N, C-alpha and C positions, 0 to 999 in steps of 0.2 A: 852303738848307742846314736852317732850321730844320724847314720842310716833310718834306725826306727823312731828316732823323733820326725826327720822329714817326710818319711810315708805317713807317721800320723798326720802331718800337717797337709798332705796331699791328699789324703784320705778326707780329712775338714772341710779341704776347699772344692774336692768332688761333691760330699752333700751338698754344700752350701749352693754350687751351681745348680743341683738337681733341684733345690727346695725352692731357688728361682725360678728355675724353667717351669715349674708347679705353678705358683704364683701370680707369674704371668700368663698362663693359661687359662687359671681360674679368673684372672680381670678381664681377659679377653672373652670366657663366656657370659659373665657377667654383663657387659659392655652389650653383647650381642643380644641377650634375654631382654634388657631396656631398649634396647632400639626395637626390636619387635613388639613390646609392650607398647612403648609410643607409635607405632603405627598401626596395631590394632586397635588401639585406644582412638586414633582420628578417625578410624572408619566404622566402627561402632557409635551407633547415634545417641547411644547411653553413656557415651565416654568424654572426652574437655566439650564445654562449650564454644560453637563457634559464632564469630559475628552476628550479630539480629538485621543489621544493617550495613550498607555500605553507600558511601557517599561519594560521586565522580561529579566530574564537568561530563569525562567524555570517557568511552570504554569501546575500545578496538581489539577485536579478536584476529589474529594472524593464524597462517597455517603454515606446513611444514618450512615452509622457503620465506617466511617472513612477510608475506604478501596480506592485506590487509582483507579480511574475508568481511567481516560487519563491523560496523560503526554505529553505537549507541550516544545519542548525542545531542545539542542543538544543531539545528542546518544553519544556512549562511542567514538566512532572514531569521533566526530566532527561535525557530518551530524546536519543539521538541520531535526525534525521528528516531528511526530503526533502518538503516541503509544495509542493504545485502549484495558484494560484490562476486564476478565469477574469478577465477583462476588470472585474468586479464586485467584484475580493478575497474570492471565495466561495470557500473550500478544497475542493477536489474528487480529489485525488488524495493521500496520505497514505504512506509509506514508512517507518517506524521499526521500532528494536530496542526492541521493552519489556524491563521486567525481567527477569532470568531467561536473557537471550540467546536472547528467542523473537521472530524477526523476524515482522514484520504490515506488510500493504497495506489499504489502506480506499481504496474509490470512493464518494464521496458525489454528489447531485445537489444543483442548484443553491439549492436548500431548505434544504441543511447537511445532510439525511438522509442516512443511510448507504445506498446503494444496494448494496454486497458485498464482503466481508471475506476475505481470505485469510490465515490465520495458521499456523504451525507450531511446536509444543512440540518440544524437539530430543530424536528419540529417541523419544517418546510418540505423538503426535496432530498431524496435518495437519488441517486446517479450513477449508472453504470455506462462508460463509454469505452468504445471499442476504435483502434487507431488501426487506418493502413498501412500500406507499405512506406508511404510517402510521411505517417505521423498524424494525417488527418482523422478527424474524429468522427466516430459513428458510434450516438449516442442512446441509450436508453431511460428514460427520465421518470421517476416515479414520484409524483406528488400526493401525498396522502393517498387519497384514493383515486390519484390519476394517472395515467398511463401514457407516454409519448415515445417515441421514435424520431430522431433530430438527425439529420444530415448536415455536416457542416462543410465548408470550403477549406481552402488553403488556410485561408487569415482566420478561420477557427469561428466563422460568422456562421451562426444557422441560415439554410437554404430550404430548409424541405424537412416538413412537421407532420407524423402520423399520427396520431392521439384519439385517446377516449378519456373524457373529463365526469366528472361524477354528475354534473348537471347537465351535459351538454351532449347531444350523439355525436357519435365517429365522423373526423373530417380527415383533409390531407389539405395542406398549408403551402404555400411556394413562395419564397421570398426573392428579394434582390440581393443586389451587394451592397445595400446598406440597410439589411434584416426588415425590410418593410413587406410585409403580405401585400404579394401582386395577384396572387389567384389562390381561389379555396374551394374545396369540391367536401359538401357535407350532406348529411342528412336532416331535414327540419323536423320540430317537433311531431309532427303527424308523420313522418318517415317518408315523406316525397325527398326525393333527392334534389339538390340546387348546386348550381356554379358561379359563382362569383368572381368579376375582374376589376384590379383598383390600381389606380393611377398610383404617381410614383410618392404621391403623400400617402396612400394609405385610406384613398377615399373611394367607394365602390363605383363604378362606373360603367357595366354592364352585368346583368343577373338572369342568369337562364332556369328555369326551374320546373316544376310540375305542381301545378295545384289541381288535388283531388283528381288526379288522373290527365289533366287538359296541360298541354305545354305553355309557357308564357315566358317571352322575354321583353325585359327593360331596360332600357338604355335612360342612365343617369349623368347629372352634372356634378358639378364639384362639392354642391352641398347634399347631395343628395335626392334633390327634385327631379320626378321622373321627366322625361324628354321625349320618351317614345316608347310604345310599348305595342304587341302584338301577342295575340289576335287581339 
């Protein structure tokens, strides 16, 4: 009697344990199915809604080494900007809006020297500038219907400009360290060439040109009055 009762209890315990294992397996399968449904629902455009707007003052994107590679946010002077970096955190590309609603894009080399700029002053000028090995700018400036190629010195001062404007013939202008035009080679309205030399104040002092095919030389004073002419 004792053995039969003990066996009956053992059998009931074994059945209960098997039932418990089946229940655990069922719960695990249900949880797995729910997780898969959530993942698929997130990837499904018809699934749960995502946030329509994200507000942040600064967003930093990092690589697998936690190195910043892109930064979206205000610059040190408050301009909205997007900055891209290489694996050594060297800034290579900068897109920003400068004060006055002026969009600007800069490309730099790994040494941090600007290699190319693209900038647009609304309704006035669009400029494309290239930097040499020392960071000096050689720029192509488009002023509405005008085009000008400008060469600058180490201080950023324009020293030479070659351009064509909407109302004037092509010209080559050379300037001193102060930016004052000192020499100009151009075509006059009648398409004859003209060479001008100016003093440090920008006043024409000598003029060499052709008039209807005839050479003409004029020497001028500081007021523009002719002092000597030939022939």
